[in-house]
C-alpha positions in Angstrom: -80.3 38.8 -65.6 -82.3 37.8 -68.7 -81.9 34.3 -70.1 -79.9 35.7 -73.0 -77.7 37.7 -70.6 -77.0 34.5 -68.8 -75.8 32.9 -72.0 -73.5 35.8 -72.7 -72.1 35.6 -69.2 -71.5 31.9 -69.6 -69.6 32.6 -72.8 -67.4 35.1 -70.9 -66.8 32.7 -68.1 -65.8 30.0 -70.6 -63.4 32.4 -72.1 -61.7 33.0 -68.8 -61.6 29.2 -68.0 -60.2 28.4 -71.5 -57.4 31.0 -71.0 -56.6 29.6 -67.5 -56.3 26.0 -68.8 -54.1 27.2 -71.7 -51.8 29.2 -69.5 -51.7 26.7 -66.6 -53.6 29.2 -64.4 -56.2 28.9 -61.7 -58.7 26.0 -61.5 -62.1 26.5 -63.1 -63.7 26.7 -59.7 -61.4 29.6 -58.7 -61.9 31.3 -62.0 -65.6 31.1 -61.6 -65.4 32.5 -58.0 -63.4 35.5 -59.2 -65.7 36.0 -62.2 -68.8 36.2 -60.0 -67.1 38.3 -57.3 -66.6 40.9 -60.0 -70.3 40.7 -61.0 -72.1 41.2 -57.7 -75.2 42.2 -59.5 -75.7 38.6 -60.4 -78.1 36.9 -58.0 -77.7 33.3 -56.7 -80.1 31.9 -59.4 -78.2 33.8 -62.1 -74.8 32.5 -60.9 -76.1 29.0 -60.8 -77.6 29.2 -64.3 -74.4 30.7 -65.7 -72.2 28.1 -64.1 -74.4 25.3 -65.2 -74.3 26.5 -68.8 -70.5 26.9 -68.7 -69.9 23.5 -67.1 -72.3 21.9 -69.6 -70.0 23.1 -72.4 -66.9 22.0 -70.5 -68.3 18.5 -70.1 -69.3 18.3 -73.8 -65.9 18.9 -75.4 -62.8 16.9 -74.6 -60.6 19.2 -76.7 -60.2 22.8 -75.5 -62.5 25.0 -77.7 -61.1 28.0 -79.4 -63.3 30.3 -77.3 -66.5 30.2 -75.2 -68.7 31.4 -78.1 -67.7 28.5 -80.3 -68.5 26.0 -77.5 -71.9 27.6 -76.7 -72.9 27.8 -80.4 -72.0 24.1 -80.8 -74.4 23.3 -77.9 -77.0 25.6 -79.5 -76.9 23.6 -82.8 -78.7 20.8 -81.0 -80.7 22.9 -78.5 -83.3 25.1 -80.0 -84.2 26.7 -76.7 -80.5 27.8 -76.3 -80.2 28.8 -79.9 -83.1 31.3 -79.7 -81.3 33.2 -77.0 -78.6 34.3 -79.5 -80.8 37.2 -80.4 -78.3 40.1 -80.5 -80.3 42.2 -78.1 -78.9 44.1 -75.2 -76.7 42.0 -72.9 -77.3 38.9 -74.9 -75.0 37.1 -77.4 -75.0 38.2 -81.1 -77.0 36.2 -83.6 -75.3 33.1 -84.9 -73.8 33.3 -88.3 -74.0 30.2 -90.5 -70.3 30.0 -91.0 -69.2 30.7 -87.4 -66.7 28.3 -85.9 -68.1 25.6 -83.7 -66.3 23.5 -81.1 -65.9 19.9 -82.3 -65.0 16.5 -81.0 -66.3 14.1 -78.4 -66.2 14.2 -74.6 -62.6 12.9 -74.4 -59.4 14.0 -76.1 -58.6 11.4 -78.8 -55.0 11.1 -77.7 -55.8 9.9 -74.2 -58.1 7.0 -75.2 -55.2 4.5 -75.9 -53.8 5.4 -72.4 -56.7 4.0 -70.4 -56.4 0.7 -68.6 -57.9 -2.2 -70.7 -60.7 -2.4 -68.1 -61.9 1.1 -69.1 -63.9 0.3 -72.3 -65.7 2.7 -74.5 -69.0 2.0 -72.8 -67.5 3.5 -69.6 -66.6 6.8 -71.1 -69.9 8.6 -70.4 -69.6 8.0 -66.7 -66.3 9.8 -66.6 -68.1 13.1 -67.2 -71.3 12.6 -65.3 -72.0 14.7 -62.2 -70.7 13.0 -59.1 -72.8 12.3 -56.0 -71.8 13.6 -52.6 -70.1 11.0 -50.5 -69.3 11.6 -46.8 -67.3 9.6 -44.2 -68.3 9.2 -40.6 -65.4 10.2 -38.4 -65.0 7.4 -35.8 -63.3 9.8 -33.5 -66.6 11.6 -33.1 -69.5 9.4 -34.3 -70.1 6.1 -36.1 -72.0 5.7 -39.4 -75.2 4.6 -37.7 -75.4 7.7 -35.5 -74.7 10.0 -38.5 -77.3 8.2 -40.6 -80.0 8.8 -38.0 -79.5 12.6 -38.7 -79.4 12.3 -42.5 -82.5 10.5 -43.7 -81.5 11.3 -47.3 -78.3 9.4 -47.0 -77.7 5.8 -48.1 -74.9 3.6 -46.6 -72.1 2.6 -48.9 -71.6 -1.2 -48.4 -68.1 -1.1 -49.8 -66.7 0.5 -46.6 -67.5 0.8 -43.0 -67.8 4.6 -42.7 -69.3 5.8 -46.0 -72.6 7.4 -46.8 -73.9 8.9 -50.0 -76.1 12.0 -50.5 -77.8 13.3 -53.6 -75.7 15.4 -56.1 -75.8 19.0 -55.0 -76.7 18.3 -51.4 -75.4 21.0 -49.1 -73.7 19.6 -46.0 -70.8 21.9 -44.9 -73.0 24.2 -42.9 -74.6 21.3 -41.0 -74.0 20.6 -37.3 -72.6 17.1 -38.3 -69.9 18.8 -40.4 -69.0 21.6 -38.0 -68.8 19.2 -35.1 -66.3 17.0 -36.9 -68.7 14.0 -37.1 -68.3 13.8 -40.9 -65.9 14.6 -43.7 -66.8 15.0 -47.3 -64.8 12.3 -49.1 -65.4 10.2 -52.2 -65.9 6.5 -51.8 -62.7 5.8 -53.7 -60.6 8.0 -51.4 -62.2 6.2 -48.4 -61.2 2.9 -49.9 -57.6 4.0 -50.3 -57.5 4.7 -46.5 -59.1 1.3 -45.9 -56.3 -0.3 -48.0 -53.8 1.1 -45.6 -55.3 -0.9 -42.7 -53.8 1.6 -40.2 -54.3 0.5 -36.6 -53.9 2.2 -33.3 -50.3 2.5 -32.1 -48.8 2.3 -35.6 -46.4 4.8 -37.2 -48.1 6.0 -40.4 -46.8 8.4 -43.0 -49.1 10.1 -45.6 -46.3 11.2 -48.0 -48.3 13.4 -50.4 -50.9 14.6 -47.9 -52.1 17.7 -49.6 -54.8 19.3 -47.5 -55.1 16.0 -45.5 -58.4 14.4 -46.5 -56.9 10.9 -46.4 -54.8 11.7 -43.4 -58.0 12.5 -41.5 -59.4 9.1 -42.5 -56.2 7.4 -41.3 -56.5 9.3 -38.0 -60.0 8.0 -37.6 -58.9 4.4 -38.2 -56.1 4.8 -35.7 -58.5 5.9 -33.0 -56.2 8.9 -32.3 -53.4 6.6 -31.1 -49.9 6.2 -32.6 -47.8 8.5 -34.8 -49.4 9.9 -37.9 -47.3 12.3 -40.1 -48.8 14.3 -43.0 -46.1 15.4 -45.3 -46.2 17.5 -48.5 -44.2 20.0 -50.5 -47.1 22.4 -51.0 -47.2 24.8 -48.0 -50.6 26.3 -48.9 -52.4 22.9 -49.0 -50.7 21.5 -46.0 -51.5 24.6 -44.0 -55.2 23.7 -44.2 -54.8 20.5 -42.3 -54.3 21.8 -38.6 -57.7 23.4 -38.6 -59.3 20.4 -40.2 -57.6 18.1 -37.7 -58.9 20.2 -34.8 -62.4 20.0 -36.1 -62.1 16.2 -36.5 -60.6 15.8 -33.0 -57.4 14.5 -34.5 -54.9 16.7 -32.8 -52.2 14.0 -32.7 -51.5 14.5 -36.5 -48.0 15.9 -37.2 -47.4 18.0 -40.3 -44.1 18.0 -42.2 -43.3 20.5 -45.0 -40.9 19.0 -47.4 -38.6 20.7 -49.9 -39.2 19.4 -53.4 -36.7 16.8 -54.5 -34.9 17.1 -51.2 -37.4 15.1 -49.1 -35.0 12.3 -48.1 -33.1 14.4 -45.5 -36.3 15.5 -43.8 -37.5 11.9 -43.6 -34.3 10.3 -42.4 -35.8 9.6 -38.9 -38.5 7.5 -40.5 -36.1 5.2 -42.5 -37.3 1.6 -42.1 -39.6 2.8 -39.3 -43.1 3.1 -40.8 -45.8 0.5 -40.5 -47.6 2.1 -43.4 -46.6 4.7 -46.0 -49.3 6.1 -48.2 -48.4 7.7 -51.5 -51.4 9.5 -53.0 -49.2 10.6 -55.9 -49.5 13.6 -58.2 -51.2 12.3 -61.3 -53.2 13.2 -64.4 -56.5 13.4 -62.5 -58.2 11.4 -65.3 -60.2 9.6 -62.6 -61.8 12.9 -61.4 -62.9 14.4 -64.6 -66.5 14.2 -63.5 -65.6 16.7 -60.7 -63.0 18.8 -62.6 -63.9 18.3 -66.3 -61.7 21.3 -67.4 -58.6 19.4 -66.4 -58.9 17.5 -69.7 -58.0 20.8 -71.4 -54.9 21.2 -69.3 -53.2 17.8 -69.7 -50.6 17.2 -72.4 -48.2 14.4 -73.1 -45.2 16.3 -71.7 -47.1 16.8 -68.4 -48.0 13.1 -68.3 -44.4 12.0 -68.8 -43.3 14.3 -66.0 -45.9 12.9 -63.7 -45.0 9.3 -64.4 -41.3 10.1 -63.6 -42.3 11.8 -60.3 -44.5 8.8 -59.3 -41.6 6.4 -59.8 -39.3 8.7 -57.8 -41.8 8.8 -54.9 -42.2 5.1 -54.9 -38.4 4.7 -54.6 -38.3 7.3 -51.8 -41.1 5.7 -49.8 -39.8 2.1 -50.1 -36.9 2.9 -47.8 -39.2 4.3 -45.1 -41.3 1.1 -44.7 -40.1 -1.3 -42.1 -39.9 -5.0 -42.7 -43.4 -6.4 -42.4 -44.9 -3.0 -43.1 -46.9 -1.8 -46.1 -46.6 0.7 -48.9 -49.9 1.8 -50.4 -49.7 3.6 -53.8 -52.7 5.4 -55.2 -53.4 7.7 -58.1 -56.7 9.3 -59.2 -56.0 8.1 -62.7 -57.3 5.5 -65.1 -54.2 5.5 -67.3 -52.2 2.3 -67.3 -48.9 4.2 -67.3 -49.7 5.7 -63.9 -51.2 2.6 -62.4 -50.6 -1.0 -63.5 -47.4 -0.3 -65.4 -46.0 1.9 -62.6 -46.4 -0.8 -60.0 -45.1 -3.6 -62.4 -41.9 -1.5 -62.8 -41.6 -0.9 -59.1 -42.0 -4.6 -58.2 -39.5 -5.7 -60.8 -36.9 -3.3 -59.2 -37.8 -4.1 -55.6 -38.0 -7.8 -54.9 -38.3 -7.1 -51.2 -42.0 -6.1 -51.9 -45.0 -8.2 -52.9 -48.5 -7.2 -53.8 -51.5 -8.0 -51.5 -55.2 -7.7 -52.2 -56.7 -4.9 -50.1 -59.4 -6.0 -47.7 -62.5 -4.9 -49.6 -64.5 -6.3 -52.5 -64.8 -3.2 -54.6 -62.9 -2.6 -57.8 -61.3 -4.9 -60.3 -57.9 -6.5 -60.4 -55.6 -4.7 -62.7 -52.2 -6.2 -62.7 -50.9 -6.2 -59.1 -53.4 -3.5 -58.0 -57.1 -2.5 -58.0 -58.9 -0.2 -60.4 -61.9 1.7 -59.3 -64.0 3.5 -62.0 -67.1 5.6 -62.0 -69.1 3.2 -64.2 -68.1 0.0 -62.3 -67.9 1.2 -58.7 -69.8 4.5 -58.5 -66.6 6.2 -57.2 -64.1 8.5 -58.7 -61.5 6.7 -60.8 -58.5 5.4 -58.8 -55.7 2.9 -59.2 -54.3 1.6 -55.9 -51.9 -1.1 -54.9 -51.1 -2.5 -51.4 -47.5 -3.7 -51.2 -46.0 -5.8 -48.3 -42.3 -5.4 -47.5 -40.8 -8.7 -46.8 
């Protein structure tokens, strides 16, 4: 593909992503995969260049552009090398007219800015859209961090947690022997710290209530040394079905999976009432802490969605509170930097549940935000998370 053809392809990919975000369709990654599958003539360098151009535009505009061309023209206005590729020749984009619409606005939607925790000041905004590094977790069931590090000279240890290592952005790890043998998992520092906050120990009964594909469940299994009862529950069959093969690779065969019916979870969890040493709620949320990985989700979110998520978080907290035994712990986490999903959510829960009290997790990272901890890309180098560790009296 010529450079101009790559720009035109990026515009077409952006059009598909914009439509998907507007219609609540597939993720940008899935849209891109389907886009390139239909264009097998594009080589690996072409695909990378097209994707990089599209994602550059996605990161640049917090509000959803009208279309891909308006976004790419806006970039070209301040990039002469990009602008010259709008030459109107075969396979390239048409020449830019002076009065053509341009995407406008900053990197964040204006309506979300008042929602951030007070700790997320304007100087932290750029880090929310920077490309993330690659963090991995040594799986104690197979190898410790020191053994892994010997085989990864490019990695640096993460001092905030016992098992974490960081690799350069774009590093390829999933085809390595370390990965296929189960010695490591790809997991952001923030996600690793949520598992640390659970303080799961061998022999405990632990429930991961919103397990998804099981990334944090696998971390809990590692901390439990494969001993005890560990249940991964979720209402999403497709995501939960990914866990058994991941658990087999991680040598964590003791994990149980439990598919729940939405809004009817209580009946399926009756045998765990007042029985769990730890319940983890990695709750559905806005994802505002992971915009650097999934920047197009800024274009999906609206106020109605956010209100629905806040209500669901409160419901899950109430549900989980009855499953924790006296002396046990409830750990609440969201990959969000919005106060309504973090500090305010936990304040409301504690006011309604006097049998719970907040405890500081056993790590130094993050900043106190109400009764919990806030992790941000700018301050901690992790994805953005709010988490709270709550002790049942």
